[in-house]
TIVORO-992927 format. One record per atom (N, C-alpha, C, O, CB): atom name; chain; x, y, z; residue number from 1. Coordinates in steps of 0.05 Angstrom, whole numbers. Atoms other than C-alpha are relative to their C-alpha. Glycine has a CB too. Example, Ala and Ser with C-alpha at 12.3 -4.5 7.8 and 13.67 -1.06 7.14 Angstrom:
<recs>
banu; gukol; X; Y; Z; pafi
N; A; 18; -24; 0; 1 .
CA; A; 246; -90; 156; 1 .
C; A; 18; 24; 0; 1 .
O; A; 39; 24; 13; 1 .
CB; A; -20; 1; 25; 1 .
N; A; -16; -24; -1; 2 .
CA; A; 273; -21; 143; 2 .
C; A; -15; 22; 14; 2 .
O; A; -5; 44; 18; 2 .
CB; A; 9; 9; -29; 2 .
</recs>
This chain:
<recs>
banu; gukol; X; Y; Z; pafi
N; A; 14; -25; -3; 1 .
CA; A; 5343; -2; 3400; 1 .
C; A; -3; 9; 29; 1 .
O; A; -21; 25; 34; 1 .
CB; A; -26; -2; -13; 1 .
N; A; 3; -9; -28; 2 .
CA; A; 5353; 7; 3475; 2 .
C; A; 0; 30; 2; 2 .
O; A; 16; 44; -12; 2 .
CB; A; 22; -12; 17; 2 .
N; A; 1; -29; -5; 3 .
CA; A; 5335; 76; 3499; 3 .
C; A; -20; 14; -19; 3 .
O; A; -26; 38; -15; 3 .
CB; A; 26; 12; -3; 3 .
N; A; 19; -12; 18; 4 .
CA; A; 5286; 88; 3441; 4 .
C; A; -28; -3; 12; 4 .
O; A; -35; -24; 23; 4 .
CB; A; 2; -13; -29; 4 .
N; A; 27; 1; -12; 5 .
CA; A; 5216; 106; 3463; 5 .
C; A; -19; 19; -14; 5 .
O; A; -10; 36; -30; 5 .
CB; A; 0; 6; 30; 5 .
N; A; 21; -18; 10; 6 .
CA; A; 5151; 140; 3445; 6 .
C; A; -22; 1; 20; 6 .
O; A; -20; -11; 41; 6 .
CB; A; -10; -9; -28; 6 .
N; A; 23; -2; -19; 7 .
CA; A; 5084; 156; 3477; 7 .
C; A; -11; -28; 6; 7 .
O; A; -24; -40; -11; 7 .
CB; A; -22; 18; -11; 7 .
N; A; 11; 25; -8; 8 .
CA; A; 5067; 93; 3516; 8 .
C; A; 16; -25; -6; 8 .
O; A; 7; -47; -1; 8 .
CB; A; -26; -4; -12; 8 .
N; A; -17; 23; 6; 9 .
CA; A; 5125; 48; 3494; 9 .
C; A; 29; 7; 4; 9 .
O; A; 37; 31; 1; 9 .
CB; A; -6; -11; -28; 9 .
N; A; -28; -4; -2; 10 .
CA; A; 5199; 39; 3506; 10 .
C; A; 15; -26; -4; 10 .
O; A; 7; -47; 6; 10 .
CB; A; 7; 12; 28; 10 .
N; A; -18; 23; 1; 11 .
CA; A; 5255; -8; 3487; 11 .
C; A; 18; 2; 24; 11 .
O; A; 33; 21; 27; 11 .
CB; A; 17; 0; -27; 11 .
N; A; -17; -1; -24; 12 .
CA; A; 5289; -26; 3553; 12 .
C; A; 27; -13; -5; 12 .
O; A; 46; -7; 8; 12 .
CB; A; -15; -14; 23; 12 .
N; A; -25; 11; 9; 13 .
CA; A; 5342; -69; 3520; 13 .
C; A; -5; -11; -28; 13 .
O; A; -27; -8; -38; 13 .
CB; A; 12; -22; 19; 13 .
N; A; 2; 8; 28; 14 .
CA; A; 5354; -101; 3452; 14 .
C; A; -23; -18; -7; 14 .
O; A; -32; -18; -30; 14 .
CB; A; 26; -13; -8; 14 .
N; A; 21; 18; 6; 15 .
CA; A; 5300; -153; 3458; 15 .
C; A; -24; 2; 20; 15 .
O; A; -38; -18; 24; 15 .
CB; A; 10; -29; 0; 15 .
N; A; 22; -4; -19; 16 .
CA; A; 5250; -124; 3509; 16 .
C; A; -14; 26; -5; 16 .
O; A; -2; 48; -3; 16 .
CB; A; 11; -1; 29; 16 .
N; A; 17; -23; 6; 17 .
CA; A; 5194; -77; 3489; 17 .
C; A; -22; 2; 21; 17 .
O; A; -37; -17; 25; 17 .
CB; A; -11; -2; -29; 17 .
N; A; 19; -4; -21; 18 .
CA; A; 5151; -48; 3544; 18 .
C; A; -22; 20; -9; 18 .
O; A; -16; 41; -20; 18 .
CB; A; 13; 11; 26; 18 .
N; A; 23; -17; 6; 19 .
CA; A; 5081; -19; 3532; 19 .
C; A; -13; 8; 26; 19 .
O; A; -19; -9; 43; 19 .
CB; A; -20; -14; -19; 19 .
N; A; 14; -10; -24; 20 .
CA; A; 5048; 24; 3585; 20 .
C; A; -20; 21; -9; 20 .
O; A; -13; 44; -13; 20 .
CB; A; 19; 11; 22; 20 .
N; A; 21; -19; 9; 21 .
CA; A; 4982; 55; 3565; 21 .
C; A; 3; 8; -29; 21 .
O; A; -5; 30; -37; 21 .
CB; A; 0; 24; 17; 21 .
N; A; -4; -6; 28; 22 .
CA; A; 5000; 51; 3491; 22 .
C; A; -26; -1; -16; 22 .
O; A; -41; -19; -13; 22 .
CB; A; 20; -19; -13; 22 .
N; A; 23; -1; 19; 23 .
CA; A; 4947; 72; 3440; 23 .
C; A; 11; 10; -26; 23 .
O; A; 19; 33; -28; 23 .
CB; A; -23; 18; 11; 23 .
N; A; -11; -10; 26; 24 .
CA; A; 4969; 75; 3368; 24 .
C; A; 2; -22; -20; 24 .
O; A; -12; -42; -19; 24 .
CB; A; 26; 12; 5; 24 .
N; A; -4; 18; 23; 25 .
CA; A; 4993; 40; 3306; 25 .
C; A; 19; -23; 8; 25 .
O; A; 30; -23; 30; 25 .
CB; A; 12; 16; -24; 25 .
N; A; -17; 23; -4; 26 .
CA; A; 5032; -25; 3300; 26 .
C; A; 29; 10; 1; 26 .
O; A; 37; 27; -14; 26 .
CB; A; -4; -20; -23; 26 .
N; A; -29; -5; -1; 27 .
CA; A; 5106; -23; 3320; 27 .
C; A; 13; -26; -10; 27 .
O; A; 8; -47; 2; 27 .
CB; A; 10; 8; 29; 27 .
N; A; -12; 24; 11; 28 .
CA; A; 5147; -72; 3278; 28 .
C; A; 28; -5; 11; 28 .
O; A; 43; 14; 18; 28 .
CB; A; 1; 2; -30; 28 .
N; A; -26; 8; -9; 29 .
CA; A; 5209; -111; 3299; 29 .
C; A; 6; -27; -11; 29 .
O; A; -12; -43; -17; 29 .
CB; A; 3; 1; 31; 29 .
N; A; -8; 26; 10; 30 .
CA; A; 5249; -171; 3275; 30 .
C; A; 12; -16; 23; 30 .
O; A; 24; -5; 42; 30 .
CB; A; 21; 3; -23; 30 .
N; A; -12; 17; -19; 31 .
CA; A; 5271; -231; 3315; 31 .
C; A; -16; -6; 25; 31 .
O; A; -39; 4; 27; 31 .
CB; A; 27; 11; 8; 31 .
N; A; 13; 7; -25; 32 .
CA; A; 5253; -259; 3383; 32 .
C; A; 1; 24; 19; 32 .
O; A; 20; 39; 19; 32 .
CB; A; 13; -25; 14; 32 .
N; A; 1; -23; -19; 33 .
CA; A; 5232; -209; 3437; 33 .
C; A; -19; -6; 23; 33 .
O; A; -36; -24; 21; 33 .
CB; A; -7; 25; -14; 33 .
N; A; 18; 2; -23; 34 .
CA; A; 5198; -202; 3504; 34 .
C; A; -16; 26; -1; 34 .
O; A; -6; 48; -4; 34 .
CB; A; 16; -2; 27; 34 .
N; A; 18; -23; -1; 35 .
CA; A; 5137; -157; 3507; 35 .
C; A; -12; 1; 28; 35 .
O; A; -21; -20; 38; 35 .
CB; A; -22; -2; -22; 35 .
N; A; 13; -3; -26; 36 .
CA; A; 5111; -129; 3573; 36 .
C; A; -21; 21; -3; 36 .
O; A; -16; 43; -14; 36 .
CB; A; 21; 9; 21; 36 .
N; A; 23; -18; 2; 37 .
CA; A; 5043; -96; 3577; 37 .
C; A; -9; 7; 28; 37 .
O; A; -14; -10; 45; 37 .
CB; A; -24; -12; -16; 37 .
N; A; 12; -9; -25; 38 .
CA; A; 5019; -54; 3636; 38 .
C; A; -20; 22; -7; 38 .
O; A; -18; 35; -27; 38 .
CB; A; 22; 12; 19; 38 .
N; A; 21; -19; 5; 39 .
CA; A; 4958; -10; 3641; 39 .
C; A; -17; -9; -24; 39 .
O; A; -16; -32; -31; 39 .
CB; A; 12; 27; -6; 39 .
N; A; 17; 6; 23; 40 .
CA; A; 4908; -7; 3583; 40 .
C; A; 16; 7; -25; 40 .
O; A; 27; 29; -27; 40 .
CB; A; -27; 15; 2; 40 .
N; A; -15; -4; 25; 41 .
CA; A; 4939; -15; 3514; 41 .
C; A; -19; -6; -23; 41 .
O; A; -36; -24; -21; 41 .
CB; A; 25; -18; -1; 41 .
N; A; 16; 5; 23; 42 .
CA; A; 4907; -12; 3445; 42 .
C; A; 16; 5; -25; 42 .
O; A; 29; 25; -29; 42 .
CB; A; -25; 19; 0; 42 .
N; A; -15; -2; 25; 43 .
CA; A; 4938; -26; 3377; 43 .
C; A; -20; -3; -23; 43 .
O; A; -36; -21; -23; 43 .
CB; A; 22; -21; -2; 43 .
N; A; 18; 2; 24; 44 .
CA; A; 4902; -12; 3311; 44 .
C; A; 12; -17; -21; 44 .
O; A; 0; -21; -42; 44 .
CB; A; -6; 29; -11; 44 .
</recs>
């Protein structure tokens, strides 16, 4: 899913999801991945 993004999140490559100030619902994914959080983030 590289290049896919939304308010406060972006897939930077196939197994790396970056959150920056994300506030919202759960984002689902399968398999191993790297998550990077910057700023304040909140998931319901």
